[in-house]
C-alpha positions as CSV (number, residue, x, y, z in Angstrom):
1,X,3.2,28.8,-2.3
2,X,1.3,27.8,0.5
3,X,0.1,24.6,1.3
4,X,-3.5,25.4,0.6
5,X,-2.5,26.8,-2.6
6,X,-0.8,23.5,-3.8
7,X,-2.2,21.1,-6.1
8,X,-2.2,18.1,-3.8
9,X,-1.3,17.4,-0.4
10,X,0.2,14.1,0.8
11,X,1.4,12.2,4.0
12,X,4.6,10.4,3.4
13,X,5.6,7.5,5.7
14,X,9.5,6.8,5.8
15,X,11.8,4.0,6.7
16,X,15.6,4.6,8.4
17,X,18.8,5.1,6.4
18,X,20.1,2.0,5.5
19,X,22.4,0.8,8.3
20,X,20.7,2.7,10.9
21,X,18.3,1.3,13.4
22,X,14.5,2.4,13.9
23,X,14.1,5.5,15.6
24,X,17.5,6.9,14.3
25,X,15.7,10.1,12.5
26,X,12.8,9.0,10.4
27,X,9.5,11.1,10.5
28,X,6.1,11.3,8.9
29,X,6.3,14.1,6.5
30,X,3.6,16.7,5.3
31,X,4.3,17.2,1.3
32,X,2.6,19.7,-0.7
33,X,2.9,19.3,-4.4
34,X,2.8,22.3,-6.9
35,X,0.7,22.4,-10.2
36,X,3.6,21.1,-12.2
37,X,3.9,18.1,-10.0
38,X,7.0,19.3,-8.3
39,X,7.3,19.8,-4.4
40,X,6.2,23.2,-3.0
41,X,7.0,22.4,0.7
42,X,8.0,19.2,2.7
43,X,7.9,19.4,6.4
44,X,8.4,16.6,9.1
45,X,5.2,16.5,10.8
46,X,6.2,14.4,13.5
47,X,9.0,11.9,14.6
48,X,8.2,8.5,14.4
49,X,9.8,5.2,14.5
50,X,9.7,3.3,11.1
51,X,6.3,4.6,10.0
52,X,6.3,2.3,6.9
53,X,2.6,2.7,6.2
54,X,0.0,5.2,6.8
55,X,-3.8,5.3,6.8
56,X,-6.2,8.3,7.2
57,X,-9.6,7.6,9.3
58,X,-12.6,8.5,7.1
59,X,-13.3,11.5,9.4
60,X,-10.1,13.1,8.3
61,X,-9.1,13.6,12.0
62,X,-6.8,11.0,12.5
63,X,-3.6,9.6,11.0
64,X,-2.4,6.0,11.7
65,X,1.2,4.6,11.2
66,X,2.3,1.2,11.7
67,X,5.9,1.1,13.4
68,X,7.5,-1.5,11.2
69,X,9.9,-3.2,14.0
70,X,10.0,-6.7,15.3
71,X,7.8,-5.7,18.2
72,X,5.3,-4.1,16.0
73,X,3.4,-0.8,17.0
74,X,0.1,0.9,15.8
75,X,0.3,4.6,16.6
76,X,-2.4,7.5,16.0
77,X,-1.9,11.1,15.5
78,X,-4.2,14.0,15.3
79,X,-4.3,16.5,12.7
80,X,-4.0,20.1,13.9
81,X,-3.7,23.2,12.0
82,X,-0.3,25.0,11.7
83,X,1.0,28.0,9.7
84,X,2.7,25.8,7.2
85,X,0.0,23.2,7.1
86,X,-1.2,20.2,9.2
87,X,0.8,18.9,11.9
88,X,0.4,15.7,13.9
89,X,-0.1,15.4,17.4
90,X,0.4,11.9,19.0
91,X,-3.0,10.4,20.7
92,X,-2.2,6.7,21.5
93,X,0.0,3.7,20.6
94,X,-0.3,0.1,21.3
95,X,1.2,-3.2,20.0
96,X,0.5,-4.3,16.7
97,X,-0.5,-7.7,17.7
98,X,2.6,-9.0,15.7
99,X,6.1,-8.7,14.4
100,X,7.2,-6.2,11.5
101,X,3.8,-4.6,10.5
102,X,3.8,-3.5,7.0
103,X,0.1,-2.0,6.3
104,X,-2.7,-0.6,8.1
105,X,-6.2,0.0,6.6
106,X,-8.7,2.8,8.6
107,X,-12.2,1.8,8.6
108,X,-15.1,3.9,10.4
109,X,-14.7,2.2,13.6
110,X,-12.1,-0.5,13.2
111,X,-8.6,-0.2,12.2
112,X,-6.8,-3.4,10.7
113,X,-3.0,-4.2,10.5
114,X,-1.0,-6.7,8.6
115,X,1.9,-7.9,10.5
116,X,4.4,-9.4,8.2
117,X,6.8,-11.0,10.4
118,X,4.6,-13.7,11.8
119,X,1.6,-13.4,9.4
120,X,-0.8,-11.9,12.3
121,X,-3.7,-9.6,11.1
122,X,-5.1,-7.4,14.0
123,X,-8.0,-5.5,14.6
124,X,-8.7,-2.5,17.0
125,X,-12.0,-0.4,17.7
126,X,-11.3,3.2,17.1
127,X,-14.0,6.1,17.9
128,X,-16.0,6.6,14.7
129,X,-16.5,10.3,15.0
130,X,-12.9,11.2,15.8
131,X,-10.7,7.8,15.1
132,X,-9.1,7.9,18.5
133,X,-8.0,4.4,19.9
134,X,-10.7,3.0,22.4
135,X,-9.4,-0.2,23.0
136,X,-6.3,-1.1,25.0
137,X,-5.0,-3.7,22.7
138,X,-5.6,-5.3,19.4
139,X,-7.5,-8.4,18.4
140,X,-5.1,-10.9,16.9
141,X,-6.1,-13.4,14.0
142,X,-3.0,-15.3,13.3
143,X,-2.4,-16.8,9.9
144,X,-1.0,-20.5,9.0
145,X,0.7,-22.1,6.0
146,X,3.5,-22.0,3.9
147,X,4.7,-22.0,0.2
148,X,7.3,-23.5,-1.9
149,X,9.7,-20.3,-2.1
150,X,11.6,-21.6,1.2
151,X,13.6,-18.4,1.9
152,X,10.3,-16.4,1.9
153,X,7.4,-18.6,2.4
154,X,8.6,-20.8,5.7
155,X,5.5,-19.4,7.2
156,X,2.6,-16.9,6.9
157,X,3.2,-13.1,5.9
158,X,0.4,-10.9,6.1
159,X,1.2,-8.2,3.9
160,X,-2.2,-6.0,3.0
161,X,-5.6,-5.5,4.1
162,X,-8.4,-4.5,1.7
163,X,-12.0,-3.8,2.5
164,X,-14.6,-6.0,0.6
165,X,-18.0,-5.4,1.2
166,X,-18.7,-6.7,5.0
167,X,-15.4,-8.4,5.2
168,X,-11.7,-7.5,5.1
169,X,-9.2,-9.5,2.8
170,X,-5.6,-10.0,3.7
171,X,-2.8,-10.9,1.3
172,X,-0.7,-13.7,2.9
173,X,2.6,-13.6,0.9
174,X,3.9,-16.5,2.9
175,X,0.8,-19.2,2.4
176,X,-0.1,-18.1,-1.2
177,X,-3.6,-17.3,0.2
178,X,-6.3,-14.3,0.4
179,X,-7.6,-14.9,4.1
180,X,-11.0,-13.4,4.8
181,X,-12.5,-11.8,8.4
182,X,-15.9,-9.7,9.0
183,X,-15.0,-6.3,8.9
184,X,-16.1,-5.6,12.4
185,X,-16.6,-8.0,15.6
186,X,-14.2,-10.6,14.1
187,X,-13.7,-13.6,16.5
188,X,-10.1,-13.8,17.3
189,X,-10.6,-17.6,17.9
190,X,-12.0,-18.3,14.6
191,X,-9.8,-20.2,12.1
192,X,-8.9,-18.3,9.0
193,X,-11.4,-18.4,6.2
194,X,-9.6,-18.5,3.0
195,X,-11.2,-16.6,0.3
196,X,-8.8,-17.4,-2.5
197,X,-5.8,-19.9,-3.3
198,X,-2.9,-18.4,-5.5
199,X,-0.7,-20.6,-7.7
200,X,2.4,-22.0,-5.2
201,X,5.1,-19.4,-5.3
202,X,3.0,-16.4,-6.1
203,X,3.7,-14.6,-2.8
204,X,0.2,-12.4,-3.0
205,X,1.4,-8.9,-1.7
206,X,-1.2,-6.4,-2.6
207,X,-4.5,-6.3,-4.4
208,X,-7.3,-4.1,-6.2
209,X,-10.8,-4.9,-6.5
210,X,-12.5,-4.2,-10.0
211,X,-15.8,-2.9,-10.5
212,X,-17.3,-6.2,-11.2
213,X,-16.0,-7.5,-7.9
214,X,-13.1,-9.4,-9.5
215,X,-9.6,-8.9,-7.8
216,X,-6.2,-8.4,-9.1
217,X,-3.6,-9.5,-7.1
218,X,0.2,-8.8,-7.6
219,X,2.7,-11.5,-6.8
220,X,5.7,-10.5,-5.2
221,X,7.5,-13.6,-5.7
222,X,6.4,-14.9,-9.5
223,X,6.4,-11.2,-10.8
224,X,3.0,-11.7,-12.1
225,X,-0.7,-9.7,-12.1
226,X,-3.4,-12.5,-11.3
227,X,-7.0,-12.1,-12.2
228,X,-9.5,-13.8,-9.5
229,X,-13.0,-13.9,-10.5
230,X,-16.1,-14.6,-7.9
231,X,-16.5,-18.1,-7.5
232,X,-19.3,-19.0,-4.8
233,X,-18.6,-17.3,-1.8
234,X,-14.8,-16.6,-2.7
235,X,-12.7,-15.9,-5.7
236,X,-10.7,-18.2,-8.2
237,X,-7.8,-17.5,-10.1
238,X,-8.6,-17.5,-14.0
239,X,-5.6,-16.0,-15.7
240,X,-2.1,-14.1,-15.2
241,X,0.2,-11.9,-17.0
242,X,3.7,-10.8,-16.1
243,X,3.5,-7.3,-14.5
244,X,6.1,-6.1,-17.5
245,X,8.0,-7.9,-20.2
246,X,10.9,-6.6,-18.4
247,X,9.8,-8.9,-15.2
248,X,11.7,-12.1,-14.2
249,X,10.7,-14.0,-11.1
250,X,13.2,-13.7,-8.5
251,X,14.9,-10.7,-9.6
252,X,12.2,-8.1,-10.0
253,X,9.6,-7.7,-7.3
254,X,6.2,-5.9,-7.7
255,X,5.3,-3.9,-4.9
256,X,2.1,-1.6,-4.9
257,X,-1.0,-1.7,-7.2
258,X,-3.4,1.0,-7.9
259,X,-6.7,1.2,-10.3
260,X,-7.3,4.2,-12.5
261,X,-10.5,6.2,-11.6
262,X,-12.3,4.9,-14.6
263,X,-11.3,1.3,-13.8
264,X,-9.4,0.7,-17.2
265,X,-5.9,0.7,-16.1
266,X,-3.5,-0.5,-13.4
267,X,-0.3,1.0,-12.2
268,X,2.2,-1.3,-10.5
269,X,5.5,-0.5,-8.8
270,X,8.1,-3.1,-10.1
271,X,11.4,-3.4,-7.8
272,X,14.6,-4.6,-9.6
273,X,13.3,-3.3,-13.2
274,X,12.8,0.1,-11.3
275,X,9.6,0.9,-13.5
276,X,6.1,2.0,-12.9
277,X,4.2,-0.6,-15.3
278,X,0.8,0.7,-16.5
279,X,-1.5,-2.3,-17.6
280,X,-4.9,-2.1,-19.2
281,X,-7.9,-3.7,-18.0
282,X,-10.0,-5.1,-20.4
283,X,-12.6,-8.2,-21.2
284,X,-12.2,-11.8,-22.5
285,X,-15.5,-13.7,-22.7
286,X,-17.0,-11.5,-19.9
287,X,-13.9,-12.1,-17.5
288,X,-11.3,-9.3,-16.9
289,X,-8.4,-9.5,-19.0
290,X,-5.1,-7.6,-18.7
291,X,-2.6,-6.2,-21.3
292,X,0.7,-4.7,-20.6
293,X,0.8,-0.9,-22.0
294,X,3.9,0.6,-21.0
295,X,6.7,0.8,-18.2
296,X,7.7,4.3,-17.0
297,X,11.5,4.2,-16.1
298,X,11.9,5.5,-12.4
299,X,15.8,5.5,-12.6
300,X,18.6,3.1,-11.5
301,X,18.2,1.8,-7.7
302,X,14.8,3.4,-7.7
303,X,13.3,0.6,-5.6
304,X,9.6,1.8,-5.8
305,X,7.9,0.7,-2.8
306,X,4.5,2.4,-2.9
307,X,2.8,5.1,-4.8
308,X,-0.4,7.1,-5.1
309,X,-2.4,8.1,-8.0
310,X,-3.6,11.8,-7.2
311,X,-7.5,12.4,-7.2
312,X,-7.0,15.5,-9.8
313,X,-5.6,15.0,-13.4
314,X,-3.3,17.7,-14.9
315,X,-4.1,20.1,-17.4
316,X,-3.5,17.8,-20.2
317,X,-5.4,15.0,-18.8
318,X,-2.6,12.9,-17.8
319,X,-2.7,11.0,-14.6
320,X,-0.2,12.1,-12.0
321,X,1.4,9.4,-9.8
322,X,3.5,10.4,-6.8
323,X,6.2,7.2,-6.1
324,X,8.0,6.5,-2.9
325,X,11.5,5.7,-4.5
326,X,13.0,3.9,-1.2
327,X,16.3,3.1,-3.1
328,X,16.9,6.5,-4.2
329,X,15.4,8.2,-0.9
330,X,13.3,10.3,-3.3
331,X,9.7,10.9,-4.2
332,X,9.3,11.1,-8.0
333,X,6.3,12.8,-9.7
334,X,5.4,10.7,-12.7
335,X,2.9,11.8,-15.5
336,X,1.2,9.1,-17.3
337,X,-0.8,9.2,-20.7
338,X,-4.2,7.4,-20.1
339,X,-4.2,6.2,-23.8
340,X,-1.1,4.9,-24.1
341,X,0.1,4.2,-20.5
342,X,3.4,5.9,-21.5
343,X,4.8,8.5,-19.2
344,X,8.0,10.3,-17.5
345,X,9.2,11.2,-14.5
346,X,8.5,15.1,-14.2
347,X,9.8,15.9,-10.7
348,X,12.1,14.5,-8.1
349,X,12.6,15.5,-4.3
350,X,15.1,13.9,-1.9
351,X,14.3,13.0,1.7
352,X,16.9,12.5,4.5
353,X,15.2,9.0,5.0
354,X,13.9,6.5,2.5
355,X,10.1,7.2,1.6
356,X,7.9,4.1,2.1
357,X,4.5,5.2,1.8
358,X,2.6,8.3,0.0
359,X,-1.0,9.0,0.7
360,X,-3.0,11.9,-0.4
361,X,-5.0,13.6,1.9
């Protein structure tokens, strides 16, 4: 089976093997899935240093990767055709504006990076047609604040960047806030605009936007999913639920969150319990309400860091979710019943270095 015959094509970012330093063999991988969810082919598209998170420019011509190192980097790669599928050719790299970048968001003319180590969000101009980097450096937007979980919240930790209308939202795990900046033309000297304040000790990691403009934010430190509704020009928390009945703060750590195509289900990777939690999005008095449906076991030591819900449903109508299992150095294909949230792992594929990000192209 060729890549073009496969059901889905993925880009996969990776970490170094535990105990090895950055640049010790990790790559960005090109992975094709067959109709049964099994990996049909997996080839390293380019060597890269700790490419822990990836984003594709809207043109489809450039892929971005952060280098999650103390002196972080943002690299751009042009997509090139090859006999076994698309390959990547480096087209530019620059400092990420902070330490240990862990997330990247690609917009038409701007790319944003979340630097976890020092809480800096950074933006850089790119060519709207090709995605090529056109600036010599990023514009840095420092974060401020701290939280009560001293070992994790001594200072700001930008973890995720999302588009919200004309703005971008930055989840700051260290300060228990969601910051906001203009999506383009942000003033590097301007103070952070706090769009939402989470309960102390939440540790906001990733978020999704619901159809009504509300947000759901997962707390890495409190292991809860928080509903935030519009409040003036920002958002205010109204309710929260445990990500899973198995989730215990301080032992289990939610990672990525996604919303189903029809807007009725959330999927959350839960490290520690090592499950993919599925929650229903309903209504309570006109406000969104969350209900846990099921947990899909991913295997002991899985440590699910990120996942992607594939755009096309399976033949039986089931959702297909590909999960990066950092702890097992595997990709796991999961089938989820949309009605019940129940599911199972239907295929696994080992990689030589731990997967950290899954991106459908």
